[in-house]
Z-matrix of the N, CA and C atoms (Angstrom, degrees):
N
C 1 1.455
C 2 1.531 1 108.21
N 3 1.316 2 116.30 1 133.48
C 4 1.463 3 120.45 2 -178.79
C 5 1.529 4 110.73 3 -78.19
N 6 1.314 5 115.14 4 167.95
C 7 1.463 6 120.83 5 178.97
C 8 1.525 7 110.42 6 -64.21
N 9 1.326 8 116.37 7 -37.72
C 10 1.470 9 120.32 8 179.18
C 11 1.520 10 110.19 9 -62.92
N 12 1.327 11 117.21 10 -45.64
C 13 1.465 12 120.76 11 178.58
C 14 1.527 13 110.83 12 -62.08
N 15 1.321 14 116.90 13 -42.87
C 16 1.469 15 120.66 14 179.88
C 17 1.530 16 110.81 15 -62.80
N 18 1.326 17 117.29 16 -41.41
C 19 1.466 18 120.48 17 178.67
C 20 1.522 19 111.61 18 -65.57
N 21 1.324 20 116.72 19 -39.82
C 22 1.474 21 120.48 20 178.42
C 23 1.526 22 109.83 21 -63.75
N 24 1.318 23 117.27 22 -47.55
C 25 1.471 24 121.43 23 -179.56
C 26 1.524 25 110.60 24 -61.50
N 27 1.326 26 118.01 25 -43.08
C 28 1.468 27 120.22 26 177.92
C 29 1.528 28 111.06 27 -60.29
N 30 1.315 29 116.49 28 -42.52
C 31 1.469 30 121.31 29 -179.44
C 32 1.529 31 111.27 30 -63.65
N 33 1.323 32 117.05 31 -48.46
C 34 1.469 33 118.53 32 -176.61
C 35 1.518 34 111.81 33 -71.43
N 36 1.312 35 118.11 34 -30.32
C 37 1.472 36 119.90 35 176.36
C 38 1.521 37 111.45 36 -67.59
N 39 1.333 38 116.62 37 -36.17
C 40 1.471 39 119.67 38 177.57
C 41 1.521 40 111.18 39 -66.17
N 42 1.324 41 117.86 40 -35.66
C 43 1.466 42 121.14 41 -179.68
C 44 1.520 43 112.08 42 -77.86
N 45 1.315 44 118.31 43 -22.69
C 46 1.458 45 121.18 44 175.96
C 47 1.514 46 113.69 45 99.93
N 48 1.313 47 113.96 46 166.17
C 49 1.470 48 120.98 47 -178.00
C 50 1.521 49 110.81 48 -74.15
N 51 1.323 50 114.75 49 154.57
C 52 1.456 51 120.66 50 176.04
C 53 1.516 52 114.39 51 91.59
N 54 1.321 53 118.30 52 2.82
C 55 1.461 54 121.58 53 -178.60
C 56 1.529 55 110.51 54 -92.16
N 57 1.317 56 115.25 55 150.87
C 58 1.457 57 122.38 56 179.34
C 59 1.526 58 107.98 57 -111.34
N 60 1.329 59 116.28 58 140.74
C 61 1.458 60 122.78 59 -177.68
C 62 1.515 61 109.91 60 -130.96
N 63 1.321 62 115.36 61 149.59
C 64 1.463 63 120.76 62 168.79
C 65 1.522 64 106.89 63 -104.27
N 66 1.312 65 115.55 64 161.27
C 67 1.460 66 118.60 65 177.73
C 68 1.528 67 110.34 66 -63.93
N 69 1.328 68 117.82 67 -28.99
C 70 1.468 69 121.30 68 177.56
C 71 1.523 70 111.71 69 -66.95
N 72 1.325 71 117.98 70 -31.31
C 73 1.470 72 121.56 71 178.94
C 74 1.526 73 112.04 72 -63.76
N 75 1.317 74 116.71 73 -24.30
C 76 1.458 75 120.86 74 -172.10
C 77 1.525 76 112.90 75 -105.25
N 78 1.323 77 118.62 76 10.16
C 79 1.462 78 121.72 77 -176.67
C 80 1.525 79 113.68 78 -66.00
N 81 1.320 80 118.27 79 -17.87
C 82 1.467 81 119.12 80 179.10
C 83 1.524 82 112.36 81 -71.57
N 84 1.334 83 117.56 82 -10.87
C 85 1.462 84 121.41 83 -178.61
C 86 1.521 85 113.44 84 -94.59
N 87 1.324 86 117.07 85 -3.27
C 88 1.461 87 119.73 86 179.16
C 89 1.509 88 111.12 87 169.36
N 90 1.318 89 115.63 88 -177.65
C 91 1.459 90 120.74 89 178.99
C 92 1.532 91 109.73 90 -71.83
N 93 1.304 92 115.26 91 166.10
C 94 1.466 93 120.13 92 179.63
C 95 1.525 94 110.85 93 -58.79
N 96 1.319 95 116.13 94 -42.08
C 97 1.468 96 120.17 95 179.98
C 98 1.532 97 111.07 96 -63.68
N 99 1.332 98 116.94 97 -41.69
C 100 1.469 99 120.41 98 179.96
C 101 1.523 100 111.02 99 -65.65
N 102 1.331 101 117.21 100 -40.64
C 103 1.470 102 121.19 101 178.58
C 104 1.524 103 109.87 102 -66.14
N 105 1.333 104 116.24 103 -43.22
C 106 1.467 105 120.38 104 -179.97
C 107 1.523 106 112.42 105 -64.73
N 108 1.306 107 118.40 106 -24.14
C 109 1.469 108 121.18 107 174.85
C 110 1.525 109 111.28 108 -85.85
N 111 1.326 110 116.57 109 -37.62
C 112 1.468 111 120.58 110 -174.73
C 113 1.526 112 111.87 111 -70.28
N 114 1.329 113 118.10 112 -40.50
C 115 1.471 114 119.99 113 -175.43
C 116 1.533 115 112.63 114 -63.10
N 117 1.342 116 120.45 115 -47.90
C 118 1.477 117 118.04 116 176.44
C 119 1.527 118 113.22 117 -62.33
N 120 1.324 119 117.07 118 -31.94
C 121 1.470 120 119.24 119 177.32
C 122 1.525 121 111.18 120 -67.06
N 123 1.335 122 116.77 121 -38.08
C 124 1.463 123 120.11 122 177.60
C 125 1.529 124 110.79 123 -69.06
N 126 1.331 125 117.15 124 -33.66
C 127 1.470 126 120.97 125 175.36
C 128 1.527 127 109.48 126 -65.52
N 129 1.328 128 115.99 127 -45.80
C 130 1.465 129 120.57 128 -179.50
C 131 1.526 130 111.62 129 -62.40
N 132 1.348 131 116.27 130 -33.87
C 133 1.468 132 121.15 131 178.73
C 134 1.527 133 112.16 132 -78.08
N 135 1.341 134 117.92 133 -8.59
C 136 1.455 135 121.31 134 178.22
C 137 1.517 136 114.27 135 86.33
N 138 1.323 137 117.86 136 10.28
C 139 1.462 138 120.02 137 -178.48
C 140 1.522 139 112.32 138 -89.23
N 141 1.314 140 117.81 139 -22.36
C 142 1.460 141 123.88 140 174.92
C 143 1.510 142 108.91 141 -131.25
N 144 1.323 143 115.87 142 161.21
C 145 1.460 144 121.47 143 172.39
C 146 1.518 145 108.14 144 -121.06
N 147 1.323 146 116.22 145 141.42
C 148 1.457 147 120.79 146 178.61
C 149 1.523 148 108.46 147 -91.90
N 150 1.331 149 116.12 148 125.76
C 151 1.462 150 121.16 149 179.46
C 152 1.519 151 111.53 150 -93.17
N 153 1.296 152 116.46 151 -31.59
C 154 1.455 153 122.38 152 -177.46
C 155 1.505 154 108.50 153 179.72
N 156 1.298 155 115.22 154 -170.71
C 157 1.461 156 119.75 155 -177.68
C 158 1.534 157 110.39 156 -62.01
N 159 1.329 158 115.83 157 112.02
C 160 1.448 159 121.33 158 177.73
C 161 1.517 160 115.43 159 79.90
N 162 1.329 161 118.95 160 3.96
C 163 1.466 162 122.31 161 -179.84
C 164 1.525 163 110.00 162 -115.28
N 165 1.322 164 115.47 163 128.34
C 166 1.459 165 121.61 164 -178.77
C 167 1.512 166 109.59 165 -131.34
N 168 1.327 167 115.31 166 150.89
C 169 1.462 168 122.85 167 -172.26
C 170 1.521 169 109.59 168 -131.36
N 171 1.340 170 115.82 169 132.91
C 172 1.462 171 120.76 170 173.95
C 173 1.524 172 106.74 171 -88.11
N 174 1.337 173 118.13 172 107.93
C 175 1.465 174 121.52 173 -169.74
C 176 1.524 175 114.37 174 -60.02
N 177 1.314 176 113.18 175 144.33
C 178 1.464 177 122.09 176 178.46
C 179 1.525 178 107.91 177 -119.32
N 180 1.317 179 116.43 178 135.26
C 181 1.461 180 121.53 179 179.70
C 182 1.521 181 109.78 180 -98.22
N 183 1.324 182 115.90 181 137.26
C 184 1.448 183 122.20 182 175.53
C 185 1.521 184 107.96 183 -94.15
N 186 1.316 185 116.72 184 121.31
C 187 1.470 186 120.35 185 -177.11
C 188 1.523 187 112.27 186 -65.46
N 189 1.320 188 116.64 187 -39.69
C 190 1.473 189 119.51 188 -178.32
C 191 1.516 190 111.84 189 -67.47
N 192 1.323 191 116.12 190 -43.95
C 193 1.460 192 120.00 191 -178.55
C 194 1.516 193 112.38 192 -81.30
N 195 1.332 194 116.11 193 -24.50
C 196 1.453 195 120.03 194 -178.60
C 197 1.515 196 112.87 195 70.52
N 198 1.329 197 116.52 196 30.61
C 199 1.457 198 120.06 197 -178.86
C 200 1.526 199 110.14 198 -148.10
N 201 1.320 200 115.74 199 168.89
C 202 1.456 201 121.65 200 177.94
C 203 1.518 202 109.43 201 -78.33
N 204 1.325 203 115.87 202 133.83
C 205 1.466 204 120.58 203 178.57
C 206 1.524 205 109.79 204 -111.34
N 207 1.308 206 115.76 205 156.08
C 208 1.458 207 121.55 206 -178.63
C 209 1.513 208 112.63 207 -75.75
N 210 1.318 209 116.01 208 169.44
C 211 1.469 210 120.00 209 -179.19
C 212 1.519 211 111.94 210 -73.38
N 213 1.314 212 115.32 211 161.32
C 214 1.453 213 122.76 212 177.36
C 215 1.535 214 108.86 213 -70.59
N 216 1.308 215 117.30 214 143.08
C 217 1.465 216 121.06 215 -179.91
C 218 1.521 217 111.73 216 -61.22
N 219 1.328 218 117.50 217 -30.79
C 220 1.455 219 120.92 218 178.44
C 221 1.529 220 111.86 219 -68.75
N 222 1.327 221 117.54 220 -21.57
C 223 1.461 222 121.40 221 175.93
C 224 1.528 223 110.73 222 -78.67
N 225 1.326 224 116.48 223 -38.94
C 226 1.464 225 121.04 224 -173.79
C 227 1.522 226 112.46 225 -78.50
N 228 1.314 227 117.79 226 -41.88
C 229 1.457 228 122.21 227 -172.43
C 230 1.511 229 115.71 228 -50.62
N 231 1.325 230 118.82 229 -58.70
C 232 1.468 231 119.10 230 -179.10
C 233 1.522 232 113.42 231 -62.56
N 234 1.328 233 117.39 232 -35.46
C 235 1.459 234 120.29 233 -178.86
C 236 1.518 235 111.80 234 -74.21
N 237 1.316 236 117.25 235 -37.56
C 238 1.458 237 120.19 236 179.77
C 239 1.520 238 110.28 237 -64.21
N 240 1.316 239 116.75 238 -41.33
C 241 1.462 240 119.79 239 177.61
C 242 1.512 241 111.80 240 -66.24
N 243 1.317 242 116.23 241 -38.20
C 244 1.460 243 120.46 242 -179.04
C 245 1.514 244 111.75 243 -69.97
N 246 1.339 245 117.18 244 -33.07
C 247 1.459 246 119.64 245 -177.40
C 248 1.522 247 112.33 246 -72.01
N 249 1.320 248 117.69 247 -21.46
C 250 1.468 249 119.65 248 178.10
C 251 1.528 250 111.27 249 -113.79
N 252 1.347 251 115.99 250 24.36
C 253 1.466 252 122.88 251 176.72
C 254 1.524 253 113.25 252 59.16
N 255 1.298 254 116.42 253 37.60
C 256 1.455 255 121.97 254 174.59
C 257 1.512 256 107.95 255 -127.14
N 258 1.299 257 115.51 256 158.49
C 259 1.457 258 120.06 257 178.80
C 260 1.514 259 109.27 258 -103.94
N 261 1.310 260 116.25 259 144.75
C 262 1.452 261 120.22 260 175.63
C 263 1.519 262 107.90 261 -120.84
N 264 1.296 263 114.94 262 150.37
C 265 1.455 264 121.11 263 -178.51
C 266 1.514 265 107.80 264 -116.28
N 267 1.308 266 115.70 265 130.70
C 268 1.450 267 120.64 266 177.38
C 269 1.519 268 108.32 267 -77.05
N 270 1.305 269 116.16 268 129.41
C 271 1.460 270 120.32 269 -177.20
C 272 1.526 271 109.02 270 -124.51
N 273 1.284 272 115.19 271 126.67
C 274 1.477 273 120.70 272 175.89
C 275 1.522 274 107.78 273 -108.78
N 276 1.289 275 115.27 274 134.37
C 277 1.454 276 119.60 275 178.82
C 278 1.530 277 109.53 276 -68.35
N 279 1.298 278 115.89 277 132.66
C 280 1.464 279 121.67 278 -179.83
C 281 1.515 280 106.91 279 -114.42
N 282 1.316 281 117.20 280 124.04
C 283 1.465 282 118.06 281 179.25
C 284 1.535 283 110.24 282 -65.76
N 285 1.316 284 115.66 283 133.82
C 286 1.454 285 118.31 284 178.38
C 287 1.528 286 108.58 285 -90.22
N 288 1.317 287 115.67 286 140.43
C 289 1.472 288 118.29 287 -178.39
C 290 1.525 289 111.80 288 -68.95
N 291 1.295 290 115.27 289 138.23
C 292 1.461 291 120.82 290 177.90
C 293 1.530 292 107.76 291 -97.38
N 294 1.339 293 116.64 292 120.33
C 295 1.480 294 118.47 293 -178.28
C 296 1.500 295 113.53 294 -69.66
């Protein structure tokens, strides 16, 4: 395992399971080329999951189901918009009053 991979794993373990990352979030650990090589290797090793182009997820296990569950939509939305240079707005459903 390279130093870049070790630094990435240490960082995501400190933040905890269930978090979503873009490759841009991890640029402080190495050059763009090093990050672009390290992330697919971590996916292949089973330590990260790839959600889409430039989006990676630190898997979280559900104890009741006994399996890995996907990330929360509130985690993906802002990052997905940022990764393709678009903005996303968080929207919460508001109950409308019934007269």
